[in-house]
N, C-alpha and C positions, 0 to 999 in steps of 0.2 A: 561799640560805640564808634561813629565815625568821627574822623578828626575834623575839627573846626576851624576854619581859617581865620589865623587873628593877625591884627596889626597891633604889636606891643608897642606902647609909647612910654617911654621913661620920663621920671621929671627933669632929669638934664637933658632932655631932646633926643636921645637915643632910639633908635626905631629896630624893631625886630620883627621880619613877616615871617608867619611859618605856620604851623598845624600843631594843635594841642588836642590831648584827647582826657585829661586829667584838670582841668580849670574847674575849682571849687571855692566860691568866694569866702568860705570859711577858713580855708587854709591859708597859710603864711607863703606858700611858693606853688607853683606847677612847672610842667615841662613845654617845652616848645622846640618843634623840630624845624629850625630854620630853612627858607628856601633857597638863600643866597650864599650857602655855605659848599656849593658844588654838590657831589652825590651822598656828601656824608650824612649817614642816618642818626649820629650821635643827636641827642637832646640838649637843649640849653636850660638850665634850672633858674626860673625866673622869681624874683622877690617881690610879693604885690606891694611890700613898704617903699621899693626905690620906683614906683611907677606913678604916671599920672593916669593912663587909662588903658583898658584893653578891648579894642574894637573887634567885634565878630563882623566879618565881610564878605561880600559875595565873592569878590575877585582881588587880588592884591594889588592890581593896577589902578581901577578904578575910572572915574573921568575927571581929569584934571579942571576943566572946563564947566563943570555940574557945580553949582552954589547951593547948598542945602538951605532948606527953607529954616526960617527961625519962628516960625508959626505954625498952627495946625491948620488946615483948608477949612474952608467954612462946610459944613454939614458933616464933619468928620467927628466921630462920637470915641475918643480915645478913652481907654481903659487907665484907670488908675490916677494919680497926682500928676498933674501938669507941671512940669518945672522947666526954668532955665538955667543953666550951669555956666558961671564963667570961671575958668580954670586960672590959675596964676599965672599963666603965660598970654592971657588974653582971649584966647579961642573962647566961642560962646556954642553951645550947644541947646538945643529944645527938643524937650521930648515928654514922656510919662514913664513914671514909676510906679510900682505896685507898693514900695516902703522907702520912705528915705528916712533915715537917721544919722545925723551927721556925727554920731558918737561910735557909728560902726565903721570898720576899715574903707566901706566901700557901698557902692548900690549900682543897680543896673538900670539902664535907662533906655527906651524905645524910642530913637530918633522921629521927631516931628515928620520928617522927609520921607516917604516911603518910598521915592524915586531915588534915593541916593544908595551910596555903596555899604553904608552900615545898617547890620541887621539889629544888631544892639551893642550896647556900650557898657562896660562896668568900670566906674568913675571911683578912683581912689580918692578918698575924703580928704586926705592931707594934700591933695593937689589941688583942690576947689577954692577959689577966692570968695565966690558968693553963689547962694542960691534963692532965684525968686521962685515963688508960686505964681503961674499964669492961668 
């Protein structure tokens, strides 16, 4: 399995950028090999319960000038349930999911903005303020 590029965002604002090969949404933790700790290959254990979200990304830098779309482009037929997610910190993402259950620890969402840096996002349910169906 190829390592996935992730940006791990903690509920308290901390961020880890790195690679993971063992993320599973049903497990309470996973390992990340951070990119910013020099040449160390020692992975860091990340507890899902401490997180806001896990962003699966194209690259670690992204485009700081890019403004993510907050809607689906006309003519796009998104699969699944269309959601607007507002995090407790005020960040808003819009995308689609194949399953959303607020009783689960989290859920995956595919961003509406296909031109952004995020390929997919695992949203931790306890970090969510509001979910709207769009």
